[in-house]
C-alpha positions as CSV (number, residue, x, y, z in Angstrom):
1,M,56.3,23.5,-4.6
2,A,53.0,21.5,-5.8
3,S,53.1,19.3,-8.6
4,T,51.2,21.1,-11.9
5,I,50.4,17.4,-13.2
6,V,49.6,15.1,-10.7
7,D,48.2,17.5,-7.7
8,P,45.4,19.1,-9.7
9,V,44.1,15.3,-10.8
10,A,44.4,14.3,-7.0
11,E,42.5,17.2,-5.7
12,R,39.7,16.6,-8.5
13,L,39.6,13.0,-7.3
14,K,39.3,14.1,-3.6
15,T,36.4,16.1,-4.6
16,L,34.9,13.4,-6.7
17,V,35.1,11.1,-3.5
18,Q,33.5,13.8,-1.1
19,G,30.6,14.1,-3.6
20,L,29.8,10.6,-3.6
21,G,26.4,11.1,-1.7
22,V,26.9,8.1,0.7
23,I,25.7,8.5,4.2
24,P,27.6,8.4,6.6
25,A,30.1,10.2,4.1
26,P,33.8,8.9,4.5
27,K,36.6,11.1,5.8
28,V,38.8,11.7,2.6
29,Y,42.7,12.1,2.6
30,W,44.9,13.6,0.3
31,P,47.8,13.6,0.9
32,A,48.0,10.3,2.7
33,P,48.1,10.9,6.3
34,A,50.3,9.3,8.9
35,R,47.4,7.7,10.5
36,I,43.5,7.8,9.9
37,T,41.1,8.4,12.8
38,A,37.7,8.3,11.0
39,P,35.5,5.0,11.3
40,I,35.0,5.3,7.6
41,S,38.2,6.7,5.5
42,I,39.4,7.1,2.0
43,V,42.7,7.6,1.5
44,I,44.3,8.8,-1.9
45,E,47.9,8.0,-2.2
46,P,50.4,9.3,-4.8
47,P,50.0,7.6,-8.0
48,D,52.4,5.4,-10.3
49,L,53.4,7.4,-13.2
50,I,53.5,6.0,-16.9
51,R,54.7,8.1,-19.6
52,G,54.9,7.2,-23.4
53,G,58.4,5.9,-24.9
54,L,60.8,7.8,-26.5
55,D,60.0,5.7,-29.8
56,Q,56.2,6.3,-29.5
57,P,54.2,8.7,-31.3
58,E,52.7,11.8,-29.5
59,P,49.0,11.1,-29.0
60,E,48.6,14.7,-30.1
61,I,51.0,17.0,-31.5
62,G,52.8,18.9,-28.7
63,S,51.5,16.5,-26.0
64,E,52.8,13.7,-24.0
65,A,50.2,10.8,-22.4
66,W,50.6,10.4,-18.7
67,T,49.0,7.6,-17.1
68,M,48.4,7.9,-13.2
69,N,47.6,4.9,-11.4
70,F,46.1,6.3,-8.2
71,P,46.0,3.9,-5.2
72,L,42.8,4.6,-3.4
73,V,42.2,2.9,-0.2
74,I,39.0,2.3,1.6
75,Y,39.1,1.8,5.4
76,V,35.8,0.8,7.4
77,D,35.6,-0.1,11.1
78,L,35.4,-4.1,11.2
79,R,33.8,-4.1,14.8
80,E,30.2,-4.4,13.2
81,A,31.6,-7.2,10.4
82,E,28.5,-7.3,8.4
83,K,27.8,-3.5,8.1
84,A,31.5,-2.8,7.7
85,Q,31.7,-5.0,4.6
86,D,28.5,-3.9,3.1
87,R,29.4,-0.2,3.6
88,A,32.9,-1.0,1.8
89,V,31.0,-2.6,-1.2
90,E,28.7,0.5,-1.5
91,L,31.6,2.6,-1.4
92,V,33.3,0.9,-4.3
93,E,30.1,0.8,-6.2
94,A,29.7,4.5,-5.8
95,L,33.2,5.3,-6.9
96,I,33.1,3.3,-9.9
97,A,29.5,5.0,-10.9
98,K,31.2,8.4,-10.1
99,T,34.2,7.7,-12.2
100,D,32.3,6.3,-15.1
101,D,29.8,9.5,-14.9
102,D,32.8,11.9,-14.8
103,P,35.8,10.5,-16.8
104,T,37.3,13.8,-17.6
105,L,37.2,15.0,-13.7
106,Q,34.8,18.1,-14.4
107,N,36.8,18.9,-17.7
108,L,40.2,19.2,-16.2
109,S,42.6,20.4,-18.9
110,G,44.2,17.2,-20.7
111,V,42.0,14.7,-18.7
112,D,41.2,12.2,-21.2
113,D,39.8,9.4,-19.2
114,T,39.2,8.1,-15.5
115,A,38.2,4.6,-14.5
116,L,38.4,2.6,-11.3
117,T,40.0,-0.3,-12.8
118,E,40.8,-2.7,-9.6
119,A,39.4,-3.2,-6.3
120,E,41.0,-5.8,-3.8
121,T,39.7,-6.6,-0.3
122,F,42.0,-6.6,2.5
123,V,41.7,-7.1,6.7
124,V,43.8,-5.4,9.3
125,D,43.4,-7.9,12.0
126,D,44.3,-5.6,15.0
127,Q,42.5,-6.1,18.4
128,T,42.0,-2.6,19.2
129,K,40.5,-1.4,15.8
130,P,40.5,-4.2,13.2
131,L,39.8,-2.7,9.6
132,F,38.3,-4.1,6.6
133,G,38.6,-2.4,3.3
134,Y,39.5,-2.2,-0.4
135,R,42.7,-1.2,-2.4
136,C,41.7,0.4,-5.4
137,T,43.5,1.8,-8.5
138,I,42.0,4.7,-10.3
139,E,43.4,5.2,-13.5
140,V,43.9,8.5,-15.1
141,L,44.9,9.3,-18.5
142,R,46.1,12.8,-18.8
143,L,47.6,14.4,-22.2
144,V,50.1,16.9,-20.9
145,Q,51.5,19.8,-23.2
146,S,55.3,19.2,-23.7
């Protein structure tokens, strides 16, 4: 059974990422795969969930505020180091612009705001396939009818 709260948001995020318009286009995964194979990949992982506390007022009558912090990981092949780092930065900037331009994820019911709030670099020092990338957080605020 699919989630009725998280899955629709994740699917919209996947669509948003697929529409970045960067060339070459990254392979986008949701849910996260066991392994990635594309030289440029973006993985959307299950989110951390935060709900309003029991003693907090409802943001709207009959609704609860859910904050979903989706880890989104950008992987680029590091064998061409300068090109890989440029590509990763380009993807982060495109994601920031895209979430800023579409904060409601194409008017998905209850989605009030979306933003890429954090991007931290990392390196996977593997002799066969070195990777460079960003671990990002995309924060989504969704009002869910209670």
